[in-house]
C-alpha positions as CSV (number, residue, x, y, z in Angstrom):
1,M,103.0,-29.8,-95.4
2,V,102.5,-31.3,-91.7
3,T,100.5,-34.3,-91.8
4,L,98.5,-34.7,-88.6
5,H,97.7,-38.0,-89.4
6,T,96.7,-40.3,-92.0
7,G,93.5,-40.9,-93.6
8,P,92.5,-43.8,-96.0
9,S,95.7,-44.9,-98.5
10,S,97.7,-42.0,-99.3
11,T,95.2,-39.3,-97.9
12,A,96.7,-36.8,-95.7
13,I,94.9,-34.7,-93.3
14,V,96.6,-31.3,-93.1
15,P,95.7,-28.0,-91.5
16,L,93.4,-26.3,-94.0
17,T,94.7,-22.8,-95.2
18,A,94.1,-20.3,-97.9
19,D,96.4,-22.4,-100.4
20,H,93.3,-24.7,-100.5
21,A,90.4,-21.9,-100.7
22,D,89.2,-22.5,-103.8
23,Q,88.9,-26.2,-103.7
24,V,87.1,-26.3,-100.3
25,L,84.5,-23.3,-101.6
26,A,83.7,-25.5,-104.6
27,I,83.4,-29.0,-102.5
28,Y,81.1,-26.7,-100.1
29,Q,79.3,-25.3,-103.1
30,A,78.8,-29.0,-104.5
31,G,77.6,-30.0,-101.1
32,I,74.9,-27.0,-101.2
33,D,74.0,-28.0,-104.6
34,E,72.8,-31.3,-103.7
35,G,70.4,-30.0,-101.3
36,N,70.6,-31.9,-97.9
37,A,73.8,-30.2,-96.3
38,T,73.0,-26.9,-95.3
39,F,70.4,-24.1,-95.7
40,E,73.1,-21.6,-97.5
41,T,72.3,-21.4,-101.2
42,T,75.8,-20.1,-101.8
43,A,79.3,-20.8,-100.7
44,P,80.4,-17.7,-99.1
45,A,83.6,-15.8,-100.1
46,W,86.7,-17.0,-98.9
47,D,87.6,-14.0,-96.4
48,S,83.8,-14.5,-94.9
49,F,84.7,-18.4,-94.4
50,D,88.4,-17.7,-93.4
51,A,87.1,-15.1,-90.8
52,A,84.1,-17.4,-89.2
53,K,86.3,-20.8,-89.0
54,L,88.8,-21.3,-85.9
55,P,92.3,-21.9,-87.4
56,E,93.5,-24.3,-85.5
57,H,90.3,-26.6,-85.9
58,R,90.3,-26.8,-89.5
59,F,91.5,-29.4,-91.6
60,A,91.9,-30.5,-95.3
61,A,92.0,-34.0,-96.9
62,L,94.6,-34.1,-99.8
63,D,95.5,-37.0,-101.9
64,A,99.0,-37.7,-103.0
65,S,98.8,-35.0,-105.8
66,G,97.6,-32.4,-103.1
67,T,93.8,-32.2,-104.4
68,V,91.5,-31.5,-101.6
69,L,88.9,-34.5,-101.2
70,G,87.3,-32.7,-98.3
71,W,87.5,-30.5,-95.2
72,V,86.2,-30.0,-91.6
73,A,86.1,-26.5,-89.7
74,A,84.8,-25.5,-86.4
75,T,83.3,-22.1,-85.1
76,K,82.8,-20.8,-81.6
77,V,79.1,-21.3,-80.4
78,S,79.2,-18.3,-78.3
79,S,81.5,-15.5,-76.8
80,R,80.0,-16.4,-73.5
81,C,82.9,-18.1,-71.0
82,A,80.2,-20.6,-70.0
83,Y,80.6,-22.1,-73.8
84,A,84.4,-21.8,-74.1
85,G,84.7,-25.3,-74.4
86,V,81.7,-26.0,-77.3
87,V,82.1,-25.6,-81.0
88,E,80.2,-26.2,-83.9
89,H,81.5,-27.9,-87.0
90,S,80.9,-28.6,-90.7
91,V,82.4,-31.6,-92.5
92,Y,82.2,-31.8,-96.5
93,V,83.5,-34.3,-98.9
94,H,83.9,-33.9,-102.8
95,P,81.4,-36.4,-104.1
96,D,83.9,-38.7,-106.0
97,A,85.7,-39.1,-102.8
98,R,82.9,-40.1,-100.7
99,G,82.7,-43.5,-99.5
100,H,86.3,-43.8,-98.9
101,G,86.8,-42.8,-94.9
102,I,87.8,-39.1,-95.8
103,A,84.6,-38.1,-93.5
104,S,85.9,-40.1,-90.9
105,A,89.6,-39.2,-90.8
106,L,88.6,-35.6,-91.0
107,L,86.3,-35.9,-88.0
108,R,89.1,-37.8,-86.2
109,A,91.3,-34.6,-86.7
110,L,88.7,-32.0,-85.5
111,I,88.1,-34.6,-82.5
112,E,91.9,-34.7,-81.7
113,S,92.9,-30.8,-81.7
114,S,89.6,-30.0,-80.0
115,E,90.3,-32.3,-77.1
116,A,93.9,-31.2,-77.0
117,A,92.4,-27.5,-76.5
118,G,90.1,-28.3,-73.5
119,I,86.7,-28.4,-76.0
120,W,84.1,-30.7,-74.2
121,T,81.5,-30.5,-77.0
122,I,81.3,-30.4,-80.8
123,Q,77.9,-29.8,-82.2
124,S,76.2,-29.4,-85.5
125,G,72.7,-29.3,-86.9
126,I,72.0,-32.2,-90.1
127,F,68.9,-32.6,-92.1
128,P,67.4,-36.0,-91.4
129,E,67.4,-36.9,-95.1
130,N,71.4,-36.7,-94.8
131,T,71.4,-40.6,-93.7
132,A,75.5,-40.8,-94.5
133,S,76.6,-37.6,-92.8
134,L,74.5,-39.0,-89.8
135,A,76.0,-42.4,-89.9
136,V,79.6,-41.4,-90.0
137,H,78.7,-38.8,-87.0
138,Q,77.6,-41.9,-85.2
139,R,80.6,-44.0,-85.7
140,A,82.6,-40.9,-84.6
141,G,80.9,-41.1,-81.4
142,F,78.3,-38.3,-82.1
143,R,74.4,-38.6,-80.9
144,V,71.6,-37.2,-81.9
145,I,70.3,-35.1,-79.0
146,G,67.0,-33.4,-80.5
147,T,64.8,-32.4,-83.6
148,R,64.4,-28.8,-84.3
149,E,61.0,-29.1,-86.2
150,R,60.5,-26.9,-89.2
151,I,63.2,-24.7,-88.5
152,G,63.7,-22.9,-91.5
153,R,62.8,-22.9,-95.2
154,H,64.7,-24.4,-97.7
155,H,63.9,-23.7,-101.3
156,G,60.3,-23.1,-100.2
157,T,59.9,-26.0,-98.2
158,W,60.0,-26.5,-94.2
159,R,63.1,-28.5,-93.3
160,D,63.9,-30.2,-89.8
161,V,67.2,-30.2,-88.7
162,L,68.5,-33.2,-86.2
163,L,70.9,-31.6,-83.6
164,I,74.1,-33.6,-82.9
165,E,76.8,-33.4,-80.3
166,R,79.9,-35.5,-79.3
167,R,80.8,-35.0,-75.6
168,S,84.8,-35.7,-75.1
169,P,85.2,-38.4,-72.4
170,A,89.0,-36.8,-72.3
171,I,87.7,-33.3,-70.5
172,S,86.4,-33.9,-67.0
């Protein structure tokens, strides 16, 4: 296990691998079930999740016993060369591990890896009701750049999505 950097107390931030699959997907499903994380209704199978995420820009937060406390992963926004430096990310923390800086540590790892790779923009969409996610992203240097009003139905209700981004000051 290679620790990229340490989060809160004895939390290690490590590359997310297939060894973490069951726990990662369970955390994803917990976020889905809460209703304010995504339009998805079911976590994908590991093969689909794995194929969609950039291997060099996905991390897991592990406690001292190796239990996954949270994860962050990025995907390409487009295959067009103009968007080579833009990724979209997701970050999820186990409900029992929230409020301990796990999401902040995961976002720091993503920012470090993406800047080292020349990525200049990390973006995402967040439901406005997900105030905790908006706050942790703001602390990590993200800003709201717009609102997609009534962009999709979620359990029969139209939902807005706030578009957020972090532009790297290190990439010119």
